[in-house]
Structure formats: C-alpha cells, structure tokens
C-alpha positions as YAML, in Angstrom:
chain: A
units: angstrom
residues:
- id: 1
  name: UNK
  ca: [0.02, -20.47, 6.06]
- id: 2
  name: UNK
  ca: [-0.32, -17.24, 8.37]
- id: 3
  name: UNK
  ca: [-2.30, -14.65, 6.26]
- id: 4
  name: UNK
  ca: [-3.65, -11.23, 7.14]
- id: 5
  name: UNK
  ca: [-6.63, -10.11, 5.33]
- id: 6
  name: UNK
  ca: [-7.03, -6.29, 4.64]
- id: 7
  name: UNK
  ca: [-10.19, -5.04, 2.82]
- id: 8
  name: UNK
  ca: [-10.60, -1.51, 1.91]
- id: 9
  name: UNK
  ca: [-13.40, 0.10, 0.31]
- id: 10
  name: UNK
  ca: [-14.07, 1.64, -3.34]
- id: 11
  name: UNK
  ca: [-13.75, 5.60, -2.57]
- id: 12
  name: UNK
  ca: [-16.78, 7.48, -3.45]
- id: 13
  name: UNK
  ca: [-16.71, 10.70, -5.21]
- id: 14
  name: UNK
  ca: [-13.61, 10.20, -7.38]
- id: 15
  name: UNK
  ca: [-12.98, 9.52, -10.82]
- id: 16
  name: UNK
  ca: [-9.54, 8.37, -10.97]
- id: 17
  name: UNK
  ca: [-7.85, 7.49, -13.96]
- id: 18
  name: UNK
  ca: [-4.81, 4.90, -14.10]
- id: 19
  name: UNK
  ca: [-2.33, 7.90, -14.65]
- id: 20
  name: UNK
  ca: [-3.83, 10.00, -11.88]
- id: 21
  name: UNK
  ca: [-3.86, 6.86, -9.46]
- id: 22
  name: UNK
  ca: [-0.52, 5.95, -10.39]
- id: 23
  name: UNK
  ca: [0.55, 9.53, -9.67]
- id: 24
  name: UNK
  ca: [-1.32, 9.63, -6.21]
- id: 25
  name: UNK
  ca: [0.42, 6.17, -5.23]
- id: 26
  name: UNK
  ca: [3.79, 7.84, -5.92]
- id: 27
  name: UNK
  ca: [2.98, 10.64, -3.68]
- id: 28
  name: UNK
  ca: [1.45, 8.65, -0.82]
- id: 29
  name: UNK
  ca: [4.86, 6.58, -1.04]
- id: 30
  name: UNK
  ca: [6.99, 9.28, -0.88]
- id: 31
  name: UNK
  ca: [4.80, 10.74, 2.13]
- id: 32
  name: UNK
  ca: [5.74, 7.50, 3.95]
- id: 33
  name: UNK
  ca: [9.34, 7.55, 3.29]
- id: 34
  name: UNK
  ca: [9.26, 11.29, 4.53]
- id: 35
  name: UNK
  ca: [7.59, 10.28, 7.61]
- id: 36
  name: UNK
  ca: [10.03, 7.21, 8.23]
- id: 37
  name: UNK
  ca: [13.04, 9.53, 7.49]
- id: 38
  name: UNK
  ca: [11.43, 12.45, 9.87]
- id: 39
  name: UNK
  ca: [10.68, 10.09, 13.02]
- id: 40
  name: UNK
  ca: [13.73, 7.74, 12.68]
- id: 41
  name: UNK
  ca: [16.02, 10.75, 12.73]
- id: 42
  name: UNK
  ca: [17.32, 10.06, 8.84]
- id: 43
  name: UNK
  ca: [16.51, 13.70, 8.05]
- id: 44
  name: UNK
  ca: [18.51, 15.29, 10.44]
- id: 45
  name: UNK
  ca: [15.98, 16.60, 12.42]
- id: 46
  name: UNK
  ca: [15.98, 15.37, 16.15]
- id: 47
  name: UNK
  ca: [12.09, 14.37, 16.86]
- id: 48
  name: UNK
  ca: [11.47, 13.47, 20.50]
- id: 49
  name: UNK
  ca: [8.23, 11.21, 20.34]
- id: 50
  name: UNK
  ca: [7.28, 8.08, 22.01]
- id: 51
  name: UNK
  ca: [7.91, 5.33, 19.64]
- id: 52
  name: UNK
  ca: [4.07, 4.28, 19.87]
- id: 53
  name: UNK
  ca: [3.63, 7.30, 18.23]
- id: 54
  name: UNK
  ca: [6.21, 7.06, 15.87]
- id: 55
  name: UNK
  ca: [4.95, 3.47, 14.70]
- id: 56
  name: UNK
  ca: [1.27, 4.70, 14.72]
- id: 57
  name: UNK
  ca: [2.16, 7.78, 12.41]
- id: 58
  name: UNK
  ca: [4.04, 5.27, 10.27]
- id: 59
  name: UNK
  ca: [1.17, 2.80, 10.02]
- id: 60
  name: UNK
  ca: [-1.24, 6.05, 9.09]
- id: 61
  name: UNK
  ca: [0.81, 6.77, 6.16]
- id: 62
  name: UNK
  ca: [1.13, 3.17, 5.24]
- id: 63
  name: UNK
  ca: [-2.51, 2.79, 5.11]
- id: 64
  name: UNK
  ca: [-2.69, 5.81, 2.52]
- id: 65
  name: UNK
  ca: [-0.59, 4.00, 0.36]
- id: 66
  name: UNK
  ca: [-2.56, 0.80, 0.68]
- id: 67
  name: UNK
  ca: [-5.77, 2.59, 0.15]
- id: 68
  name: UNK
  ca: [-4.46, 4.31, -3.05]
- id: 69
  name: UNK
  ca: [-2.92, 0.85, -4.27]
- id: 70
  name: UNK
  ca: [-6.57, -0.61, -3.88]
- id: 71
  name: UNK
  ca: [-8.12, 2.03, -5.73]
- id: 72
  name: UNK
  ca: [-5.43, 1.73, -8.43]
- id: 73
  name: UNK
  ca: [-6.92, -1.98, -8.54]
- id: 74
  name: UNK
  ca: [-10.49, -1.05, -8.72]
- id: 75
  name: UNK
  ca: [-9.13, 1.29, -11.53]
- id: 76
  name: UNK
  ca: [-7.64, -1.92, -13.34]
- id: 77
  name: UNK
  ca: [-10.77, -3.95, -12.96]
- id: 78
  name: UNK
  ca: [-12.97, -1.01, -14.12]
- id: 79
  name: UNK
  ca: [-11.11, 0.34, -17.20]
- id: 80
  name: UNK
  ca: [-9.20, -2.77, -18.07]
- id: 81
  name: UNK
  ca: [-11.22, -5.77, -17.30]
- id: 82
  name: UNK
  ca: [-8.48, -7.02, -15.01]
- id: 83
  name: UNK
  ca: [-9.40, -9.88, -12.83]
- id: 84
  name: UNK
  ca: [-7.67, -8.71, -9.67]
- id: 85
  name: UNK
  ca: [-8.74, -11.90, -7.70]
- id: 86
  name: UNK
  ca: [-7.05, -14.15, -10.35]
- id: 87
  name: UNK
  ca: [-3.85, -11.77, -10.38]
- id: 88
  name: UNK
  ca: [-3.74, -12.14, -6.77]
- id: 89
  name: UNK
  ca: [-3.59, -15.62, -6.73]
- id: 90
  name: UNK
  ca: [-1.12, -16.19, -9.20]
- id: 91
  name: UNK
  ca: [0.93, -13.65, -7.30]
- id: 92
  name: UNK
  ca: [0.48, -16.02, -4.23]
- id: 93
  name: UNK
  ca: [1.50, -19.07, -6.65]
- id: 94
  name: UNK
  ca: [4.72, -16.98, -7.73]
- id: 95
  name: UNK
  ca: [5.57, -16.21, -4.04]
- id: 96
  name: UNK
  ca: [5.33, -20.04, -3.58]
- id: 97
  name: UNK
  ca: [7.51, -20.66, -6.48]
- id: 98
  name: UNK
  ca: [10.20, -18.50, -5.13]
- id: 99
  name: UNK
  ca: [10.40, -20.07, -1.55]
- id: 100
  name: UNK
  ca: [8.50, -16.82, -0.02]
- id: 101
  name: UNK
  ca: [5.76, -19.09, 0.98]
- id: 102
  name: UNK
  ca: [5.95, -22.73, 2.51]
- id: 103
  name: UNK
  ca: [2.31, -23.64, 1.91]
- id: 104
  name: UNK
  ca: [-0.54, -22.32, -0.23]
...
C-alpha cells in the first residue's frame, strides 16, 4: 500500500473547543474553495498566474484545512477521550472493505 504521512503539531496558545474548531474548519474549507474558484476562473475573475503559483496557493489553503482538522482531533482526544489512533485504523479498514484500498 502506497501511503503518505503528514504530521502536524498541536498548536500552542490555543484553547479550542469542539464547536470553535468545527467553525474554524468550515471557515478554512471555505477559503480553500474560494481559492480554487478564484485561481481556476470559476468566480468570473480572470487571473493570470503561473500554474505553479496557483497550485502552491491551493496547497497552502489545503494545509490550513488539514491543520484545523488535526487540531479538532486533539480536541476530541483531550475533551472526549477519543482514541484517534484506533479511529484511524478503523477508518483504514473501512476503506479496505469498500474497495478503496487493495491491501492493508
């Protein structure tokens, strides 16, 4: 199985709640969608940027989404005792059962 790992740190100086993190996740996802729409010409604007720059901007927004999702996982562990490692393993098993993965 070809995998990539992404490790993002717990952010300092924050006291996120489940609700505040969920709202932040939606905000970041909206910024990602807005970035894609803007740089791909879906918003009616004509943007003249090199493809490399466009893809990099989209990747930056995607990483903001990923960081916020990771923060939400830390919140789930801290506030609700969820075992994220076990949940990830069950998620991978579900992907295998559904045929999205060919091996574990």
